[in-house]
C-alpha positions in Angstrom: 15.0 51.5 29.6 18.4 50.0 30.3 19.9 47.1 28.3 18.6 43.7 29.3 20.9 40.7 29.6 18.9 37.6 28.9 21.8 35.1 29.3 20.8 34.1 32.9 17.2 33.5 32.0 18.2 31.6 28.8 20.3 29.4 31.0 17.4 28.8 33.3 15.1 28.0 30.5 17.6 25.6 28.9 17.6 23.6 32.1 13.8 23.5 32.0 13.9 22.3 28.4 16.5 19.6 29.3 14.2 18.3 32.0 11.3 17.8 29.6 13.2 16.6 26.6 13.3 12.8 25.9 16.2 10.8 24.4 14.8 11.6 20.9 15.2 15.3 21.6 11.4 15.7 21.6 10.1 18.4 24.0 7.1 17.6 26.1 5.5 21.1 25.8 2.8 20.4 28.4 5.5 19.4 30.9 7.4 22.6 30.0 4.3 24.7 30.7 3.9 23.0 34.1 7.6 23.6 34.9 7.4 27.2 33.9 4.4 27.5 36.3 6.1 25.7 39.2 9.8 26.7 38.9 9.5 29.9 36.8 6.6 31.4 38.7 4.5 31.9 35.6 0.7 31.8 35.6 -0.8 29.0 33.6 -2.1 31.4 31.0 1.2 33.3 30.8 3.2 30.0 30.3 0.8 28.8 27.6 1.1 32.1 25.8 4.9 32.1 26.1 5.1 28.6 24.6 2.7 29.4 21.8 4.6 32.5 20.9 7.9 30.5 20.8 6.3 27.7 18.7 4.6 30.2 16.3 7.4 32.7 15.8 10.8 31.4 16.9 13.9 33.2 17.9 14.4 35.4 14.7 11.2 37.4 15.1 11.4 37.3 18.9 14.8 38.8 19.1 13.7 41.6 16.9 10.5 42.0 19.0 12.7 42.3 22.1 14.9 44.9 20.5 11.9 46.9 19.4 10.2 46.6 22.8 13.4 47.9 24.4 13.7 50.8 21.9 10.1 51.8 22.6 10.4 51.4 26.4 7.5 48.8 26.5 8.2 46.4 29.3 4.9 44.7 30.1 2.7 45.5 27.1 -1.0 45.8 26.9 -1.9 42.3 28.2 0.4 42.5 31.2 0.9 38.8 31.4 
């Protein structure tokens, strides 16, 4: 599997987060899920799982999971969400 550049999607998601963040820097996670479905073309289930994974694990473990998924050539995984 070739290297994956995530900068473009990170930028897209940063704009989503900016849209659903209030003046106190609190993220409305339900609105973010809706925005992922509408603008990001995620299914509701996929968006909910994505947000849960982010909230539960954070970037440290997820960057390592991405690196391991790339090293093992696993793109969609068993769940195919």
